[in-house]
C-alpha positions in Angstrom: 28.1 -5.3 17.7 27.1 -1.8 18.6 26.9 -1.0 22.3 23.5 0.7 22.3 23.0 3.4 24.9 19.8 3.0 26.9 16.8 4.9 25.5 16.2 8.1 27.6 12.8 8.8 29.1 14.1 10.7 32.2 14.7 14.1 30.6 12.1 16.9 30.3 11.0 17.6 26.8 12.7 21.0 26.6 16.0 19.4 27.7 15.6 16.7 25.0 14.9 19.3 22.3 17.9 21.4 23.4 20.1 18.3 23.3 18.8 17.3 19.9 19.7 20.8 18.6 23.0 21.4 20.3 24.7 18.3 21.8 27.6 16.7 19.9 26.5 13.8 17.7 28.4 10.5 17.2 27.4 7.9 14.7 27.1 4.3 16.1 25.7 2.3 13.2 23.4 2.2 10.2 19.8 0.8 9.9 20.0 -1.3 6.8 16.4 -2.2 6.1 15.0 1.1 5.0 14.9 2.8 1.6 16.9 5.9 2.8 20.1 6.2 4.8 19.2 6.1 8.5 21.7 5.9 11.3 21.7 5.2 15.0 23.7 7.9 16.8 24.4 9.1 20.3 24.3 12.6 21.7 27.0 13.6 24.2 25.0 15.0 27.1 26.0 16.0 30.7 23.4 13.5 32.1 24.7 10.7 29.9 24.5 9.6 26.3 21.2 10.0 24.5 20.5 7.6 21.6 18.9 9.2 18.5 18.0 8.4 14.9 19.8 10.5 12.3 18.5 10.8 8.7 20.7 12.9 6.5 19.0 14.6 3.6 21.6 13.6 1.1 20.9 10.0 2.0 17.2 10.3 0.8 16.3 8.2 -2.3 14.7 10.4 -4.9 11.0 10.0 -5.3 8.9 10.9 -8.4 6.2 12.6 -6.4 8.0 14.3 -3.5 10.5 17.2 -4.0 14.1 16.0 -3.6 15.8 16.7 -0.2 12.5 17.4 1.7 11.9 14.2 3.6 13.8 15.3 6.8 11.7 18.5 6.9 8.5 16.4 6.7 9.7 14.3 9.7 9.9 17.5 11.8 6.6 18.8 10.5 4.9 15.6 11.6 6.4 16.0 15.1 5.2 19.6 15.3 1.6 18.6 14.3 1.6 15.8 16.8 2.6 18.2 19.6 0.0 20.8 18.5 -2.7 18.1 18.7 -1.5 17.3 22.2 -1.2 13.6 21.4 2.6 13.1 21.7 2.6 10.3 19.1 5.9 11.2 17.4 9.2 11.2 19.3 10.9 14.6 19.6 12.4 15.5 16.2 14.5 18.5 15.0 16.5 19.5 12.0 20.3 19.6 12.4 22.5 21.4 10.0 25.8 20.1 11.4 25.3 16.4 11.2 28.4 14.3 10.3 26.8 13.5 7.0 25.3 16.9 6.4 21.9 18.4 7.3 19.1 16.1 8.3 16.5 15.1 10.8 17.4 14.0 14.3 14.8 12.0 16.4 14.9 10.7 19.9 15.4 6.9 19.8 12.5 4.9 21.1 13.1 1.5 22.8 10.5 -0.9 21.4 10.3 -4.5 20.5 10.5 -4.7 16.7 8.4 -7.9 16.8 5.5 -5.9 18.2 3.7 -3.9 15.6 0.3 -3.4 14.2 0.0 -6.9 12.7 1.0 -8.5 16.0 -0.9 -6.1 18.4 -3.5 -7.5 20.8 -7.0 -6.4 19.8 -7.1 -4.1 22.9 -4.0 -2.3 21.6 -5.6 -1.9 18.2 -8.5 -0.2 19.8 -6.1 2.5 21.0 -5.2 3.5 17.4 -8.0 5.9 16.7 -5.7 8.9 17.2 -3.2 7.3 14.9 -5.7 7.0 12.1 -6.8 10.6 12.5 -3.2 11.8 12.6 -2.3 10.0 9.4 -5.3 11.5 7.6 -4.3 15.0 8.7 -0.7 14.7 7.7 -1.6 12.7 4.5 0.7 9.8 5.4 1.6 7.9 2.2 3.5 5.2 4.0 2.0 4.0 7.4 3.5 0.5 7.5 2.8 -1.9 10.3 6.4 -1.5 11.6 6.1 2.3 11.8 3.7 1.9 14.8 5.8 1.0 17.9 4.7 -0.3 21.3 7.2 0.7 24.0 7.9 -1.4 27.0 5.7 1.0 29.1 2.8 0.4 26.8 3.1 3.8 25.0 2.4 3.9 21.3 4.9 5.8 19.1 4.8 6.6 15.4 8.0 6.9 13.3 9.0 7.4 9.7 7.1 10.4 8.4 9.3 11.4 5.4 6.5 10.9 2.8 3.7 12.9 4.4 2.1 16.3 3.7 1.8 16.0 -0.1 -0.7 18.5 -1.6 -2.5 15.6 -3.3 -4.4 13.0 -1.3 -2.1 10.0 -0.9 -3.1 8.3 2.3 -1.7 4.8 2.4 -1.9 2.9 5.7 -2.4 -0.6 7.1 -4.9 0.7 9.7 -8.4 0.8 8.3 -10.1 -0.6 11.4 -12.5 2.2 12.1 -13.9 3.1 8.6 -17.2 5.0 8.9 -17.2 5.2 12.7 -17.8 8.6 14.4 -14.6 10.2 15.5 -14.7 10.6 19.3 -15.5 14.2 20.4 -12.2 14.7 22.3 -10.3 14.0 19.1 -12.5 16.4 17.2 -11.9 19.0 19.8 -8.1 18.5 19.3 -8.6 18.9 15.5 -10.2 22.2 16.2 -7.3 23.3 18.3 -4.9 22.3 15.5 -6.9 24.3 13.0 -6.5 27.4 15.2 -2.8 26.7 15.4 -2.5 26.6 11.6 -3.9 30.1 11.1 -1.4 32.4 9.3 -0.5 34.4 12.3 -0.1 31.4 14.7 3.2 30.1 15.9 2.8 26.6 14.4 2.1 28.1 10.9 5.3 30.1 11.2 7.2 26.9 12.3 5.8 24.9 9.3 6.5 27.6 6.7 10.2 26.6 6.1 9.3 22.9 6.2 6.4 22.6 3.7 5.5 24.4 0.5 2.6 26.9 0.6 0.5 24.4 -1.4 1.2 21.7 1.1 0.4 23.9 4.1 -2.9 24.9 2.4 -3.7 21.3 1.7 -3.0 20.4 5.3 -5.5 22.9 6.6 -8.1 21.8 4.0 -7.8 18.1 5.0 -8.1 19.1 8.6 -11.3 21.1 7.9 -12.8 18.3 5.8 -12.2 15.6 8.4 -13.4 17.9 11.2 -16.6 18.7 9.3 -17.2 15.1 8.3 -16.7 13.8 11.9 -16.1 10.2 10.8 -13.1 8.0 10.1 -12.2 8.0 6.4 -12.6 5.1 4.0 -10.0 4.1 1.4 -10.0 6.4 -1.6 -9.2 5.8 -5.2 -5.8 4.3 -6.1 -3.7 2.2 -3.8 -4.7 2.6 -0.1 -2.0 0.4 1.3 1.8 0.9 1.6 4.3 -1.6 0.3 5.8 -3.5 1.9 3.1 -3.8 4.5 5.5 -4.2 7.4 
């Protein structure tokens, strides 16, 4: 039985990001239900251990439609876009080159009840998912399972597992189709406009995403954003398979 360190919510964001980049990393155990190798780990930090989720690139299962070894970079790109939108949906995530199993993504561990996910949410909690739907459209999430939407003990909604996002072709697959055709609330549209500005070639976010996504994927990201912003309504399922598998 792994002695799990308590999830950390007491550190400022900059301290968390610095710790993710620099603090010594120790493996504690492996999550065994995912398609790719994913590990629970702990960072040695002066304020106490910080639990994290480590996904080494060499543990990624090859996919026919995503370039090999790129899933960890997509995890980081999703975090950066969430931050640029101002929504804070994705736990702090970075790339680490010196992981015990090689380079990969490192994400702050979120303490949430695994029995609470989209299919078990109260209707009031589902009404809070409009930013989630918009976010998944923007990043072109091909795998938004129910269990990838976490409800923390403090009521905060977190999103995890973004390795299969940002494809240049439309591949949105999600369990959340609650708001099809509804008008997107104006505050969310305003945030989309801010993200569009942040993706301009000379902007800091565009420079940060350049090593994480291909030029075609970055161009498609900006195109999706503009289309959704112009349409102003929640998308409906497109052609092909609009749901992930398994659903949870």
